[in-house]
KOLDRENDREN-88657 format. One record per residue (C-alpha): chain; x, y negated, z negated; residue in three letters; residue number from 0. Coordinates in steps of 0.5 Angstrom, whole numbers, plus 500, padded with zeros to 3 digits. Last residue first. Layout:
! residues N
["A", [X, Y, Z], "ALA", NUM]
...
***
This chain:
! residues 210
["A", [060, 735, 486], "LYS", 209]
["A", [066, 734, 490], "TRP", 208]
["A", [066, 726, 491], "ALA", 207]
["A", [070, 724, 485], "PHE", 206]
["A", [076, 731, 488], "VAL", 205]
["A", [077, 726, 493], "PRO", 204]
["A", [074, 728, 500], "GLN", 203]
["A", [079, 733, 506], "GLU", 202]
["A", [079, 734, 512], "LEU", 201]
["A", [079, 740, 516], "GLU", 200]
["A", [072, 739, 519], "ALA", 199]
["A", [074, 733, 522], "VAL", 198]
["A", [075, 735, 529], "ARG", 197]
["A", [077, 730, 534], "THR", 196]
["A", [075, 731, 541], "GLU", 195]
["A", [077, 724, 545], "ARG", 194]
["A", [074, 719, 549], "GLY", 193]
["A", [075, 712, 545], "ALA", 192]
["A", [070, 712, 542], "LEU", 191]
["A", [070, 720, 541], "VAL", 190]
["A", [074, 719, 537], "GLU", 189]
["A", [071, 713, 533], "ARG", 188]
["A", [065, 717, 532], "PHE", 187]
["A", [070, 723, 529], "GLN", 186]
["A", [073, 718, 524], "TYR", 185]
["A", [065, 715, 522], "ILE", 184]
["A", [065, 723, 520], "LEU", 183]
["A", [071, 723, 516], "ALA", 182]
["A", [069, 717, 512], "ALA", 181]
["A", [063, 719, 509], "THR", 180]
["A", [066, 725, 508], "PRO", 179]
["A", [070, 723, 505], "ALA", 178]
["A", [073, 717, 504], "HIS", 177]
["A", [072, 709, 503], "ILE", 176]
["A", [077, 706, 500], "LEU", 175]
["A", [076, 698, 500], "ARG", 174]
["A", [080, 690, 502], "GLY", 173]
["A", [075, 690, 507], "ALA", 172]
["A", [075, 696, 510], "HIS", 171]
["A", [080, 702, 510], "HIS", 170]
["A", [078, 709, 512], "PHE", 169]
["A", [080, 713, 507], "ARG", 168]
["A", [082, 720, 510], "ILE", 167]
["A", [085, 727, 506], "VAL", 166]
["A", [089, 732, 508], "ARG", 165]
["A", [088, 738, 507], "GLY", 164]
["A", [092, 743, 502], "THR", 163]
["A", [088, 741, 496], "SER", 162]
["A", [087, 740, 489], "GLU", 161]
["A", [095, 735, 489], "PRO", 160]
["A", [093, 731, 492], "ILE", 159]
["A", [095, 728, 500], "ALA", 158]
["A", [095, 722, 503], "THR", 157]
["A", [091, 720, 511], "PHE", 156]
["A", [090, 713, 513], "ASP", 155]
["A", [084, 709, 516], "PHE", 154]
["A", [084, 703, 519], "ALA", 153]
["A", [089, 701, 520], "ASP", 152]
["A", [091, 702, 529], "SER", 151]
["A", [083, 697, 530], "ARG", 150]
["A", [077, 701, 532], "GLU", 149]
["A", [074, 702, 525], "ILE", 148]
["A", [074, 695, 526], "ASP", 147]
["A", [072, 694, 532], "ALA", 146]
["A", [065, 697, 531], "LEU", 145]
["A", [064, 692, 527], "ALA", 144]
["A", [060, 695, 520], "ILE", 143]
["A", [054, 692, 519], "ARG", 142]
["A", [053, 692, 510], "HIS", 141]
["A", [047, 694, 506], "VAL", 140]
["A", [047, 694, 499], "SER", 139]
["A", [044, 699, 493], "ALA", 138]
["A", [040, 703, 496], "VAL", 137]
["A", [037, 709, 493], "GLU", 136]
["A", [032, 705, 489], "GLU", 135]
["A", [034, 700, 492], "PRO", 134]
["A", [030, 702, 499], "ASN", 133]
["A", [033, 696, 504], "ALA", 132]
["A", [029, 693, 508], "SER", 131]
["A", [033, 693, 515], "ILE", 130]
["A", [029, 689, 521], "VAL", 129]
["A", [031, 691, 528], "ALA", 128]
["A", [033, 684, 531], "GLY", 127]
["A", [036, 688, 538], "LYS", 126]
["A", [035, 695, 539], "GLY", 125]
["A", [037, 701, 535], "ALA", 124]
["A", [041, 705, 537], "TRP", 123]
["A", [043, 712, 534], "LEU", 122]
["A", [047, 718, 534], "VAL", 121]
["A", [046, 724, 530], "VAL", 120]
["A", [051, 726, 524], "PRO", 119]
["A", [049, 733, 522], "THR", 118]
["A", [051, 735, 514], "ILE", 117]
["A", [052, 741, 512], "LEU", 116]
["A", [052, 740, 504], "TYR", 115]
["A", [055, 744, 497], "GLY", 114]
["A", [059, 738, 494], "SER", 113]
["A", [065, 740, 497], "ARG", 112]
["A", [062, 738, 503], "THR", 111]
["A", [062, 742, 510], "PRO", 110]
["A", [061, 737, 518], "TYR", 109]
["A", [058, 738, 523], "ASP", 108]
["A", [060, 736, 528], "ASP", 107]
["A", [057, 730, 532], "LEU", 106]
["A", [050, 728, 534], "MET", 105]
["A", [048, 723, 542], "GLY", 104]
["A", [043, 717, 543], "LEU", 103]
["A", [037, 718, 539], "VAL", 102]
["A", [034, 711, 540], "HIS", 101]
["A", [028, 716, 544], "ALA", 100]
["A", [027, 721, 537], "PRO", 99]
["A", [024, 714, 534], "LYS", 98]
["A", [027, 710, 530], "LEU", 97]
["A", [023, 706, 524], "GLU", 96]
["A", [028, 703, 520], "LEU", 95]
["A", [025, 701, 513], "GLY", 94]
["A", [032, 703, 510], "LEU", 93]
["A", [034, 709, 505], "GLU", 92]
["A", [025, 712, 507], "GLU", 91]
["A", [027, 710, 513], "HIS", 90]
["A", [034, 712, 516], "LEU", 89]
["A", [031, 718, 512], "GLU", 88]
["A", [026, 721, 515], "ARG", 87]
["A", [030, 720, 523], "LEU", 86]
["A", [036, 722, 521], "ALA", 85]
["A", [032, 730, 518], "ALA", 84]
["A", [029, 728, 525], "ALA", 83]
["A", [035, 729, 529], "ILE", 82]
["A", [037, 734, 523], "PRO", 81]
["A", [031, 738, 524], "THR", 80]
["A", [026, 739, 519], "GLU", 79]
["A", [024, 748, 517], "GLY", 78]
["A", [025, 746, 510], "GLU", 77]
["A", [027, 739, 509], "ASP", 76]
["A", [034, 737, 511], "CYS", 75]
["A", [038, 734, 506], "ARG", 74]
["A", [041, 726, 506], "GLY", 73]
["A", [042, 721, 511], "GLY", 72]
["A", [043, 713, 511], "PRO", 71]
["A", [051, 713, 511], "LEU", 70]
["A", [055, 712, 505], "ALA", 69]
["A", [058, 709, 502], "TRP", 68]
["A", [059, 711, 493], "GLN", 67]
["A", [055, 708, 488], "ALA", 66]
["A", [051, 715, 486], "ARG", 65]
["A", [055, 720, 488], "HIS", 64]
["A", [049, 724, 485], "THR", 63]
["A", [043, 724, 480], "ARG", 62]
["A", [042, 715, 484], "LEU", 61]
["A", [042, 709, 478], "GLY", 60]
["A", [048, 706, 482], "ALA", 59]
["A", [045, 706, 489], "ALA", 58]
["A", [049, 707, 493], "ARG", 57]
["A", [053, 703, 497], "ARG", 56]
["A", [050, 702, 506], "THR", 55]
["A", [053, 703, 512], "LEU", 54]
["A", [049, 701, 518], "MET", 53]
["A", [054, 700, 524], "PHE", 52]
["A", [056, 694, 529], "ALA", 51]
["A", [056, 692, 536], "THR", 50]
["A", [058, 686, 538], "GLY", 49]
["A", [062, 680, 533], "GLU", 48]
["A", [061, 675, 536], "ALA", 47]
["A", [054, 676, 535], "ALA", 46]
["A", [055, 675, 528], "ASP", 45]
["A", [052, 679, 523], "ASP", 44]
["A", [053, 686, 527], "ALA", 43]
["A", [048, 688, 532], "GLU", 42]
["A", [045, 695, 532], "VAL", 41]
["A", [048, 702, 531], "LEU", 40]
["A", [044, 707, 527], "VAL", 39]
["A", [050, 713, 524], "ILE", 38]
["A", [045, 717, 522], "ALA", 37]
["A", [046, 723, 517], "VAL", 36]
["A", [044, 729, 517], "ALA", 35]
["A", [043, 735, 511], "ALA", 34]
["A", [042, 743, 511], "ARG", 33]
["A", [044, 745, 504], "LYS", 32]
["A", [051, 750, 503], "LEU", 31]
["A", [051, 756, 498], "THR", 30]
["A", [049, 761, 503], "PRO", 29]
["A", [054, 758, 508], "ALA", 28]
["A", [050, 755, 514], "PRO", 27]
["A", [048, 757, 520], "GLU", 26]
["A", [053, 755, 525], "ALA", 25]
["A", [052, 749, 532], "VAL", 24]
["A", [057, 751, 536], "PRO", 23]
["A", [063, 745, 536], "LEU", 22]
["A", [060, 739, 539], "ARG", 21]
["A", [064, 738, 546], "THR", 20]
["A", [063, 729, 546], "PHE", 19]
["A", [061, 728, 554], "ALA", 18]
["A", [054, 727, 553], "ALA", 17]
["A", [056, 722, 547], "CYS", 16]
["A", [061, 718, 549], "LEU", 15]
["A", [057, 717, 556], "GLU", 14]
["A", [051, 717, 550], "ALA", 13]
["A", [056, 710, 547], "ILE", 12]
["A", [056, 708, 556], "ASN", 11]
["A", [049, 707, 557], "ARG", 10]
["A", [048, 703, 549], "ARG", 9]
["A", [056, 697, 551], "THR", 8]
["A", [052, 696, 558], "THR", 7]
["A", [045, 696, 553], "ASP", 6]
["A", [046, 691, 552], "ASP", 5]
["A", [051, 690, 543], "PHE", 4]
["A", [057, 687, 546], "PRO", 3]
["A", [063, 692, 545], "ARG", 2]
["A", [069, 687, 542], "THR", 1]
["A", [076, 691, 542], "MET", 0]
***
């Protein structure tokens, strides 16, 4: 299903986010650090594909999670809210400056094996949003049409011997994108379908545990 990049779609997604019952916010475990990511909605590269979201490939020179697929985001500074952190990181990584008024909603916090509690923030960028990726943090930027995550075969689940949890995988352009990114995208896909699907128990591959 193609969702045109227009005000009707913006209102529809805002309503779906508002209807989503986010799990109660709790203080993270002492070992977890707060972080936030941006699910920022933009026009697809091909306008006929309608609305898309931004996905990045992390720079190879980063200290952790180098070259992995990720949503724009990072650790919250001391006293910083997840929304403020998502907006700051979006500007630092992609040069895109949005305001709290662009926020459509937030999804559930997701605890990672690498020690973070991630809050996904859904944002709407206007037409003609200019992206200027910071090469120190971002190797490449991709616009993923929402129709690509709404396909019946977009996600699958597998098992690993190191965990009893299901490992989620997002299939995109012949590549596999794993949790935490895949889990957050999957929950957003479920929100778009009007479903409240929890993802905190979905597992990450072992290479993402560090």
